[in-house]
N, C-alpha and C positions, 0 to 999 in steps of 0.2 A: 526393657533392653536386656538381652542375654549376657552372661558373663563373658563369653568369647568376644561378642561385639564390643562390650565395654573395654576389654583389654586391648583390642585392636585400635580403638579410637583414642585411648589414653596411655598407651605404653610408654611414650616418651616422658610424660609427666610423672608416671609411677616410678620409672627408672631414676629420674632426677631426685625425687623426694625420698625414695626408699634406699637408694644406694649412694647417690652423690652427696646429699645433704648430711647424712651421718659422717661420711668421710671428712667433709669440710669442718664439721663440729669437732671431730677428733684432732684435726690439724690446728684448730683454734685452741683447744684444750692444751695441746703441746706447745703453744705459743709460736707455732710456725706461721699461723695466719691470724691477723688482727681481727677483733670483734667487728670493727666497721666493715672490713672487707668481707667477712662472713655474711653480714646483713645484706650487702650489695649482691653477693653471689646467690643468696637464697631468693632474693627478689627476682633476679634474672632467671633463675631456675624455674620459677613459676610463670614468668612472662613468656619466655621463649616458646614453649609448646603452643601458646595461644597467639603467636605472632601473626599467622595467616588470617585468623579470625579478626584480630584487631585491625589489620590492614584493610580487610574487606569492610569492616564497620566504618573505618575512617573514609574510605572511598565512597561508601554509600552516603555518608553525611556530607561529603564534599559535593557529590552529584546533586544531592537534595538542595544544598545551598545554591548551586548553579541554577537549578530548576526554579528555585524561588526568585532568583534575580531575573531570569528570563520571563517568568510569569508576571513580575512587576512591570517590566518593560512592555510586555504584550498587553497587559491590562490598560496601559496608557494608549495603545493603539485602538483598543476596543472603545475606550472612553472618547477618543477623537472621532471615531465613527458615530457614536451616539450623538456627539455634538453636531455633526453634520445634519442629522435628522431631528435634532432637538427632541429626542425621545429616550426613555429608559428601556434599553433593549437587553441588558445583561445583568445577572447577579454575580458579581465578580468574587473570586476567591484568592487567598494569598498564595496558594500552591496549586498549580495546574498539573496536568498529566505530561508524560514525556512527549506526547504529540499535542502541541498547543492548538492545532486545528480541531481535534476531537474535544479539547477543553472548551473552546469557544462554543461548540455546539451544545455541550453539556450545561453551560451557564446561561444560554439564551432563554429569555422568558418566552413561554409558549405562544403568547399573543403575537401574531404577525411574524412568527419565526420563519414560516415558509417563504416570506418575502424578504425579510431582513438578512437571513443567512446567505442566500445567493448573492445579495448585494454586498455583504461583507466579504465573500470570497472574491468578487470582482474587485472590490476596494484593495484587498490584500495583493491581488495580482497586479494591479495598476499603480496604486499610489503609495502604499505603505513602504517605508524605508526600514521596517523591521526585518532582520535577517532570519528567514525560516530555514531550518535544517532541510536537507534533501528529502528525507522521508516525510517531513511535514509538507513540503511543496508538492510532493506526489499525492499525498492525502488531500491537499487543497484542490488539485486537479480532479481527483476522483469525485469529491463531494460537489464541486461545481458542475461536473458532468451530470451527476445524479440529480442535482437540484434543477437543472435546465431541461432534463428529459421530458418533463410534463409541460413545458412551455409550448404554446401553439400560436402560430401566426395566422393559421387558416381560420380558426374560430376562437379567437382569444377570449378568455374569461375576464371578469373584472379584475381578478388577482393577477392574471397575465399582463393586463394593461398597467396595473400599478407597479408590478415588477419592472416592466419595460420602462416606465417613467422614471423610476429610481435609477435604473442603469443609465438612461439617457442623461440624467443630471450628473451622475458620477463621471461618465465617459466623455461628455461633450462640454465640460467646463462651465456649467451653469452656476450662477451665484448662490452661495449658501445663505440661509439654511435650506435643506432639501425637504421634500414632503412626499407622500404617497397618494396625492390627490391630483391627477393630471387635469388641466382645464379642458382639454379635448384630446383627440387622438392624432392630430396633425403631426406631432413630433415623430410619429412612427414612419412618416414619409421623408424625413430629412436625410440627407446624405451621410451626416455624421452618425446617426442612429444605425443606418444600414451598414456602414463600413465598420464602425467600432463595436457594435453589439451583434448584429445579425451575422455578418461575415466572420468576425473574429471569434465569436463564442457559439452561436447557434449552429452555424454551418459545420464547424469542426465536430461538434457532438453528433450532428446528423450523419456525417460521413462515417464516424466510428460505429454508430448505432446500425447503419445499413450494412456495414461490413461484418458485424459481429452479432447478428440477430440470433444465431444458433451457437451452442457451446462449442461445436467443432470449428465453426468459423472464427470464433474468438481465439481459440487456441492457435489457429493458422495465422491470424493477424498478429498475435503477440510473438509467435515464432518468427514471422517475417521481419518484424521490427528488430528483433534480436539478431537475426542473420545479417540484416543490412548494416547494423552497427559493427558486429564482429568482422564483417568483410570490408570495413573501412569506407562504406558508402555514405556514412553520415558525418565524416570527419570535419567537414566545413561548417557544421552547425554548433560547434563548441560543446558537444554533449560529453566528451571524454572527461573534462574537468568536473562536470556535474556528477558523473558516476564515481569519480575518485572521492569526491566529497561524501557521496552516499555511502561508500565503503567505510569511511571514517565515522560517519554517523552511526552505522550499525554496530560499532564497538561500544557505544554508549548505552548503558542500561543501569537502572537502580536494582541492586541485588536483593532488596527486601520486597520486591513485587511477588505476587502469587500468580501462577500461570495455570490456566485451565485449557485443555485442548479437547476438542470434540471431533470424533471420527464418525462419519455417516456414510453408509455403503448401501447401494442397490435400492435407493428410495426414489420413487417417481417425482416427489416434490422436494428433493433435498435442497435445491437452490432457494426455494421460498422459505424453508425452515431456516437455512443459514442467514438469509437476509433479515428475518424477524429477530433471530438471536443477536445478530450484529447490531441492529438498530437499538435493541434494548440495552446492550452492553455499552455502546457509544453514548447513549443518553445518560448513562450513569457516570460518564466522564472517564471511562477506561478505554484501552486500546484493543483493536481487533485486527487480526491478519488472517487471510484465507488463502487456501491453495488446495493441492491434491497430491496424492501419493499412491504408489502401487502397494496393495496388501492382498495376499492370496491371489496374485495374478489379475486383480481387478482394481479399477480406479476407486479410491476412497476420498471423499471430500474431507478436508481438514480445516478446522477453525481454531485459531489460537487467540485466547483472551488474556490480556495482561492487566491485572487488577491491583488496586491499592489495598482493598480489603482482603482478609485472609479467611474467606468463607470455607466451610466444609463442602465436600462434593455434593451432598444432598441439598444443602442450602443454595448453592449455585444453580443446581438443576431446577429447584423450585422457583428461583428468581427469574432466570433467563431462558431456560430450555423447555420446561414442562409444557407451557401453553402452546408454543408453535409446534413442538413435537407431537403432542396429542391432537392438535388441530389437523395436521397434514399427514399423520402416520400412515404408512403403507408397509408392505412386506419389506423387510430389510433390517439393518443393524444400526443402532446408535450407541456409541461408547464415549463416556465422559471420564476424563482423567484430570488429576490435580497434582501440581508439583511446586516445590520451593527450590529454585535453582541456586546452587552454591558455587558454580564455576563454569568453565568453558567446555567441560566434557560431559557427554550424555551419561556416562557411568557415575558421575558425582551427584546426579539428581536424586532426590528423595520423593518417591511417589506415595501418596496416601489414599487409603480407602479403596481405590479402584486401580489396581496396578495393571499396566498394559502387558499383553502377552509378549513373549520373546520375539515372535515374528514381527509384531508391530514395532518393538524397540529396534530391531535390526533395520526395518524400513525407515524409521525416523533417523537413525544414525547414518544410514547410507545417503539420505538426502541432506544431511547436515542441519536438520531442523532443531529448533528449541535450544541451541547451545548457548545463546546469550539472551534470549527473550525477544530479539528482533530479527534474527536470521531468517525466520520463516517468511518474513516479508519479502525476501529476495526472490521468492517464487514469481512474483509479478512486478516487483518494484522497479527493476531495470527497465522493463518495457513501458511501464507507466511513466517513468521519468523521461524516457525518450519521447514518448507521445506528448507529454506536457511541455517539453522543450521546443517542439516544432510548432510553428504557426499553422493556420489552416492551409495556406498556399504551399508551405514547405511540406506538410504532410501529404497533400495531393501530388506534389512533384516527386516524392520518393517512393510512394507505394507502387509495387509492380503488379504484373498481370496475374500472377498465381492466385491472388485473392478472389479473382472472378472464376477460377477453375479449381474448386476445392477437392474434386475427385481425382485430380492428377496424382500419379506416384510421386513420392517425395523427391526423387532424383530429378524429375522434370521440373518440379516447383523450384528446386535450387538453381536449375539452369535459367529459368525465367528471372529469378532474383538477381543472379550474377550478371546476366546480359541485359538487364532492364534499360540501362542508359543507351546501349547500342540500338535496341529495338525502338526506343522512343525517338532517337535521332533519325532512324530509317523512315519512320512514318510521320515525322514532324509533330510529335506529341510532347507537350510541356507538362500537363497534369493528367491525373488518372481520369478525370471527367472528359478530357479531350477524346477519349476512345468512343464517346457517345456519338461523335460526328467526325469521324476520320476522313481524310482526303483520299482514302483508298477503300476499295470494296472489301467485304469479309473474305471473298475468294482470294484477293491479292494478298491480304494479311495472312490468311491461313496457309497459302502456298509458300510464302516466304518463311514462316515459322517451321513448316515441315521440311523445307529444303535446307535451311541454315542450321537447325538444331535437332530436329526429330525425324530424320530420314527413315528410321526403322518403323515409324507409324505410317498409317495411310494418309494421303493428302486430304481425303474426304473428312477424316476425323478432325484435322486441324482447321479446315474450313468451318466445320460445325463449332469448334472451340472459339474461332474468331467471331462467329455470329453470336455466341453466348457472351463473349467479352463486350461486344457492342451493346447488346441488350441490357446487361447488368450495369454498364456505365451510364446508359440512358436513365435507368431507375434512380441512380444517385444524382445525376444531373437534374432530373425533374424535382427531386427532393430538395435541392438547393435553390430552386427558383420559385 
């Protein structure tokens, strides 16, 4: 540390000890100040410059105690889940991570975890009275979606059938204890299984998967959810209070965490690299948030890892980044940075070993990223929370036509979002899949949209758009049957 840096960081303490303490000593010598008062003032003179640090340490300790209490309560939930299946599923710890859903995944025993973890997520959604924070509930929704992506009803594997049997027992009120050995497959034809598992869980993930198979489509879907909320279209679903709670949750962070953020630009396989890094970090019991930002007029993927351990940049790279990066490496750039955060301002952060360029720092500051350790999650958290809050039927009822027409200009997409309810009433549509079999021809639908909203376009163009809407809706409808 240079002399100038030392003086800047300690000038208050130096002033108090070099100037004020001698003055107080003289006053005591002249009997103007008592020795006892001198002792008190000297102690205060040394404590006051460290006040902010002491407060931060106290807050970190308090947060850690709160996390320990929540972990204890959550461990009881995990133990109750184990009891239902009469199996040892978790290796519990006294202190979990700030995201207890990630913690549950990190302490799961590898044997049967691909079956037990989805069942745990369903259990937490359905039965548990443990209060998850909003960011944890969003994480729960994401992990449940990812874990059910591989589930198949067309050609179910043995593991698919065992998972389905476990879900059937949880959702349909079967007597405990549960097991993963179904006597036959007849339960999959029951109305309870179809309504409670297939419709409520599998169908919702199928809809989202069909609408977001490409990165551009996913961005459009997330933007649409956000616009629907901002425009007051989702007010009846009680999402506003959930988002208020989310904002409160984002203010909570342990200040002794270490943050690593990875920027990946112009790589063909950046999504796969990020998924592998994310999986490795989550398996270690730490937290991961992903998003993107503009750097040098191009989109750069950003992955933020919030870790308990204080690894150096090289060690973090060796543990979590090296293998996927080298496996999928293409032309492009990967940049890894490490920081210990000391407060709410980007300028207070101390970067080590690999310092970001000024351009990157400006981009981060402009997006409000990394200011508390969880703010980066807001890139997708609001939309994921909205999505998780809506049931399958509600999601189908609110999604507008623009999702079937990704090539439309943004102003026309906004028109379709704004006028969605009017258009649905006009054609007797309740849900997005109703467009697969409308009571009107594509020509009639296209003519109306052209006449009512887009007279500057050709009628032929909107008839073609209507044909595409019907065809896309049919694909989703088929996937749900």
